[in-house]
C-alpha positions in Angstrom: 111.4 121.5 18.3 111.9 118.3 16.1 110.6 114.9 15.9 113.9 114.0 17.7 113.3 116.0 20.4 110.1 114.7 21.6 111.0 112.1 23.7 113.1 114.5 25.8 110.2 117.3 25.8 107.9 114.8 26.8 109.8 113.5 29.8 110.1 117.4 31.0 106.4 117.8 30.3 105.6 114.6 32.7 108.1 116.1 35.3 106.6 119.5 35.5 103.2 119.2 34.8 100.3 117.0 36.7 98.2 116.9 33.4 101.2 116.9 30.9 100.7 117.3 27.3 100.6 114.3 25.0 102.8 113.6 22.1 100.0 114.2 19.8 99.6 117.6 21.3 103.0 118.5 20.4 102.6 117.2 17.2 99.7 119.3 16.5 101.8 122.3 17.7 104.9 121.4 15.4 102.2 120.9 12.5 100.2 124.0 13.1 100.5 127.2 11.0 101.0 130.1 13.5 102.7 127.7 16.1 106.5 127.8 17.1 107.6 125.4 19.5 110.9 125.6 20.4 113.6 123.9 22.6 116.7 124.9 24.5 119.7 122.8 24.0 122.8 122.1 26.2 126.1 122.3 24.5 126.1 118.6 24.0 122.4 118.8 22.5 120.2 117.7 25.1 117.1 119.3 25.5 117.0 121.4 28.5 113.8 123.0 28.2 111.0 123.9 25.9 108.3 126.7 24.7 105.4 126.5 22.5 104.4 129.8 21.0 101.2 130.5 19.0 100.8 133.7 17.1 97.3 135.0 16.3 97.2 138.0 14.2 99.5 140.8 16.1 99.7 138.8 19.5 101.3 135.8 20.8 101.0 133.5 23.5 103.2 131.1 25.6 100.9 128.0 25.4 103.5 125.7 27.3 107.1 126.1 29.0 108.9 123.9 30.8 112.8 123.3 31.9 114.4 119.9 33.2 114.6 119.8 36.8 118.1 119.5 35.9 118.5 122.6 34.3 116.2 124.9 36.4 117.9 128.2 37.9 120.2 128.1 35.2 118.4 130.7 32.9 117.1 128.2 30.8 113.6 129.4 31.1 114.6 132.9 30.7 116.4 132.1 27.6 113.2 130.5 26.0 111.1 133.6 27.3 113.8 136.0 25.6 113.3 134.2 22.6 109.6 134.4 22.4 110.3 138.2 22.9 112.7 138.4 20.2 110.1 136.3 18.1 107.5 138.8 18.8 109.9 141.9 17.8 111.0 140.0 14.5 107.6 139.4 13.4 106.2 142.8 14.6 103.7 141.9 17.2 102.4 144.0 19.6 101.7 141.7 22.7 103.1 138.5 24.2 100.7 136.9 26.8 100.6 133.8 29.1 99.0 131.9 31.9 100.8 130.7 35.1 99.9 128.7 38.1 99.0 131.1 41.1 101.4 129.0 43.3 104.3 128.9 40.6 106.2 131.5 42.4 109.4 131.2 40.5 107.7 131.7 36.9 106.0 134.6 38.3 108.9 136.1 39.4 110.5 135.6 36.5 108.1 137.1 34.2 107.7 140.0 36.5 111.4 140.8 36.1 111.0 140.5 32.5 108.2 143.2 32.4 105.0 140.9 32.1 102.3 142.3 34.4 99.3 140.7 35.8 95.9 141.7 34.0 93.7 139.0 35.3 92.8 135.7 36.7 90.8 132.6 35.9 89.4 131.2 39.1 89.8 127.3 39.3 91.4 127.0 36.3 93.4 124.0 37.3 92.6 120.5 38.0 93.4 121.3 41.6 91.3 124.2 41.8 94.3 126.5 41.4 93.6 130.0 39.7 95.5 130.7 36.6 97.2 134.2 36.5 97.0 136.2 33.2 100.0 138.1 32.0 100.7 140.3 29.4 104.0 142.0 28.1 103.7 145.4 25.6 106.5 144.4 23.0 106.6 148.0 22.3 107.4 148.7 26.0 110.3 146.2 26.1 111.8 148.2 22.8 111.6 151.3 24.8 113.3 149.7 27.6 116.0 148.3 25.4 116.5 151.5 23.9 117.7 153.2 27.2 
């Protein structure tokens, strides 16, 4: 993710979440050690989606991920999460975790297909009272599955 991507990222963020991150929040992620914000680009260079990854010791967390509504269902979200998993492998991290809104069935389904498992919930986490589902992916398990 670069400064040039921010306007498009903010449009996607606003279209995706009731309480979107601010420009400052994304800038902080871009400047923070251990943060790895990334974008998925179309062939013509348009931002189709983004993911903000944070590394802490031997684990990483997906802090924010969204896909432009025009590109949903086209594999952009999967490509971004696959890239986050690859980052974890490259940096010998053992775990990738995330939170997802309980009603976000498409995302939950994607995460389950990729091997994430539900490990807990945060009750009333979101502004409307929705719970957050906590999900983890053991990178070692992903490597074993890929080797078969």
